N, C-alpha and C positions, 0 to 999 in steps of 0.2 A: 503494501500500501503506499504510494506516495505522502509522505509527510514535507510540510511548510517549515522553513527553516523559521526559529524564534521571532529573527529581527525583522521579518518580511512583514511589511503591514498590508490587509486586503481589504481593498474597497468594500464599504457597506454593500448589502444584498439591495439589487433594485426591488422596490415591490412590485408583485406580479399583480394584475390584474385577473378577476375571476373569469371575464371572457377569454383573455390569453391563457390561464392553464387549463379551458375547457379545451380551448383548440387543438391544446398540444397532446390530448387525451386522445388514445387509439379508440377506434366506434367498433363495434360488430353490426353485420347487416343488418340486425334485429334493434338496432339502440332507439327509432323511433316508437318500434312496437312495445319496447320496456315502459317508455313513457307514455302512450296511449294506455296502458294497461297499470298504468300506478305505480310505476319500479320506482325504488328509492335509489336513486343514482350516487356511485362513489367511484373514486380511483384507487383500481385493484390494480397494482403491477401496472400503471402507465395506462389501464383501459377504464373507458367509461361504462360500470358494469353496474346491474341492479345489486342491493345488500340484501332487500328484500320487497316483498309487494304490498304485504298488509300484517302478516305478523310471522316473525322467524318462527319461533313458537307453532303456529298454527302449519304452515309449511311444513318444517322437520315432521308433525306427525302424520299429516297428510303422506309424506312418501313411507314412511314407517309402516301406516295404515291404510292407504289407498294408492295413490299416484301422483308425482310432482313430475314439473317439465322445467329443466334446466336450460337457458342457454349456455353454452361452452364452447361457441365459435371464436373464442379469444385463442383457444388451444391451437397450437403450431401442426403442422402437419407439413411432412418432405417424401419424396421419391428418392429410395436406393433403387438402381437399377444399373444392371450391365452383366457380364460374363462371371464377374468376381464379387457381386454384391453378397452373398451369403460368407465370403472369406474375408469380406470389410468388414461385416456384423460379428464375426466371430472375433476380430482384434478389437471391435469397438466395445462390444457389451459383456455384462458378466453371465447373463444366462445363457444358455446352448440353442441357438439359433436352427441349428443342425436338425432339431426336433419339429422345426416347424412344416405343414404342408400347404397346400393352397386352401384357405378359408380358416386358416388357423392362428389365433393371437398370442402373444407371449409378453408379459410384462417381466421387466428388467429396468437393471441402473448401466449407465455410462459412467466411468471414474476417471479421475485425474492419474498418473503416475504413482502419485503419493498415496492413493487408493480414497480418497475424497469423492464426493459425488458431484459429475458435471450435471447430472438430471436423471430422474426415472423417467420411463416413457412406454409406450406400446409398439410393439414390431409387427406390424401385420404383415402376412404374407401371401400375394394375389397369385404370384406363377414363380417357376422357376428365373431369378436373376430379377425379381421385381416385388420390391415391398415397400409398405408404406408406415413410417413414424409418424406418432403421435405425442408432442413434447409440451410441455408446460408454458403457459402465455407469459410467463413473468421472465420465462428465458430462453425466448425462441430467438435473437438476435445471438445470444452467446452460444448457444446449440448448434446452430446454423453454421456460425465460423468455426466452431469447433469440429463439425462433421465435415466440412469441406477442407480444412487443414488435416484431418487425419485421414482423409481418402486418397490421400497422394499416394501415388505409387500401387492402386489398384485399380482392375478395369472395370471401372463401374464409375455413376455420377451422383452426384447429391444434387437436389435440387428442391429449394424451398416451394411450397404449394398454399402456404399458409394463407393468402390474401383469397384463394378459391374456394374456399369452401366455409361452409355456416355448419356449422355441427349442434345437434339438439338432443339432451338426455332425456328420456323417459323412465323415472325409477318409480319401485314402490310394487307390492303384490299385485297390483291389478295392472301394471305397465304393459305387460305382452298381450294380457287382454284387450287394452286397448289398443295398442299398435296393429293387432291382427284384424280390427274391423277397417283399417285403411287399406290394406295389402292384401294380395293375393299369395304373398309369400307364406308358405307355413312356416312358423315362426318354431315348431316344436323341434323342426330339424336344426335348428340355429343352438346349439348346446353353449353350454360358459365358456368364454374366450374364444369363439368362433362367430364368423360374420358370412354376410353372403351380399351378394348385389338384388336388387329389386326396385322396385314401384313402391312408395306410402304416397297416398293421396294423389297418384298421379305424377308424383313427381321421383326422378331417379337417385335412388341411395344407395349408399352402403350401410347395409345394418349389423350394427357389433353389440354383441351381448357382454360385457363387462361393468363397468357402473362403478362410482367410487361413494355409494351410499350402504354398501353393505346388503341390499337389496336386488332383486330380479328387476332386470328392464333392459333399455336399447339404446345406445349411442345410434344416431342419423347423421350422416355424413351426406350433406349433398352441395348443390354449387349455390356460392353465396348469393346469387339473385332469385335462389328459388325460397331461401331460407324464412321470410315472413311468411310466405302462402304456405310452407310448409308448418310454420308455428298455429297460423291461423286456423289449419283444417286439425292439428291436433287438439287446440284449444274446443273448437265447435265439436267435437268427437267426445270430447273428455268429460263435458258434463255429466251424462249418466255414470261415471267412475267415480265423480266426487275429486275429480284433477284439480290441483292447485298450480299456479305458477311460482314457483321459488328461486329463490336468490341467493347469494353466496353465502349469507349466514346461515342458512339452513344446511348448504352442501357442507361448510367446515363442521359444524355441530353434527353432523350425518356420520361424516368420516371419521370422524374423533371418537365417536361412539365404535363404529366399527374395528377400529385401530389400526386406520392405514395412513400411511406417512404424507407429509406435505412437505416439498422442497422448502429448504429455508427455516425449518423446523426441525423435524425428525432425522432429515437427512440434508447434509449442506456439502459444500468443500471441506470440510474439517470434521463431519460425521459419517462415516465409512458405513457402506453397509455390514458390515460385520458387528459394530457397534451399535447399529440401528435396528437390530433383529431382523435383519433382512438377509442371512447367510443362505437361505434356501434359494435364493437367485444367484449366488456365487456358485460358478459349476468349475471348481478348478481343475475335474480331471478332462477339460475339454480340449483342453492346451493354453499357450500363454495369451493372455489379452491386458489391453492396458491394467495397470496394476494389480496385476496377478499376483506378483510377487508379493510384494506387501500385502495384498488381502489374505495369502496363504500364511505370511507371518503372523497376521492377526488374531487369524483364526485358529492357530496351531497354540500360543501364548494366550489367549483369550485377551478382550478388549481391556484396557484399564479405566475407560468409560465406556456407560452404554444405555441405552434409552428404556427408560421404564414407564410403566403407564399406573395413573393411579386413580382412586378416587375418596371423595374426603368425608362423607355422612354429612356434609353441611352443604348449603346453597350456594355459599359466597364462590364466586369465582376466582379460581387461581390465575393471575395475569401470565402471560409469557414473561419473561425476565425474571419472577421471581425467585429469590434466592432459597435453594433445598438444604435443610438444616439436617445434622443428628441431634440425639437429645441432649449432648453436651452444647449444642448451638454454634459447632464447627460449620461453617460452609461445607457442603460435599456435593453440589451441583447446581443446578439452574432450570427451572421450568421451561420447555419450549413451545406448547399448547395446550391452552386451559379452555374451558366453556362449560355452561350448565347441561346437562343431559336431559332432554325434556321428558325422557322414557323413563329414567330411575330419579328423576327429579332430584338430584346431587351434582355437587362441580365433580368434573372429572378432568384428566388430563395426562400430559406425557413431560417427562423432565430426561436431561442429561446427568448421568450422576457419575460416583465412583463406583467404580465393579463392586468392589469390597464393600461398600459403604450400604449398598442396595441390600445386605442380607441384615441388616439393622433395620430400627424405627428411623421412618424420616418424617420430617414435619416440614411445613412451609409458616411463616410468619405473614399473617393478614392484618392489619392495621393494629399490631399490638396482640393479637389474637394466635396464637400457634395451633395449629392443625395437625393432628397427625393426616399420613398419608397409607392409605392402604394400598398395596399392590395389587394390580390386576392384570389377568393374563387376558388379553382383549379377545374377543367383540365384547363391551359392556352390558349390549342389551343381546337375547337370541336374534341371529338370524337366520333367514329363509336359505336352503341351498338350492342353486339352480340345477 
């Protein structure tokens, strides 16, 4: 990180007007749709996105009990194509892409040489030498630059397709039932972490069955120009199913209840996948990949720090950045995510702590009150298997 010499004086920052700030934010094809439907818009990683519509609590419960619709068009997409596409991906990511076949999806991470995480991502195999990557919205520029640097020397190409896509996520126990009313594709044939091509409401889509909430559902990738039409069709068809539009607030509380990592929180350039509890996506026996030697050493000796999940028995939210203490009052870690679970009605979260300290009682201090942390193996709530 670049530092400023002590004797250098910098000019005072120029005030930024609201209009100027708004104009700098990226927007998805559904931006006007969100506003028309009462979305409360916020700056999320440089994107103008809805944090909620009516109530985060109601949106969260709708996804757990019925169905919710999320705009995830801010996510990035990239094509990896060419004779050595598989060889490149095997070098790039930690999981074993040789296990893929057309129509299959793989969750994985890509790491720096020191083992820290560049990003977590999904790899879609469309055919031999033809893959689609889905990457995180806040990392698009960084990830594309990383991919294009690493692909040098391989007989394949990386092309950023992010502006070309809209992506909608329909999540909840009635999600598949809702989508089935809009498509002739047999959704029962699309298993968990698989995808197919078809039409939904007359719009050409890639239908993907993964999800970031722990519930069943589909992600629909379509042309950016068709995003609003597709969203309106889903809303119109969703009324009998109790569909709610859902924003980033519910998306975060749902993913934390499910125990899913979020880049910048449970995984970062300083938190490797072994420490994050993602050792299951690190396939050291597939051959060398970026960071593999460091990750093997980390796995062999065990991480000095690791991510743990907790609940408190209290409704007060434990904020990210709060210190984690042992019973002697010594700081042994830091909270990286925290929220209120609407389902169990208590505060839940995750923390990066010294591995040795994780065996003992841990606490957090909330405005002078020390709360004990009960460590939990997620998910925090029962989730339906797809």
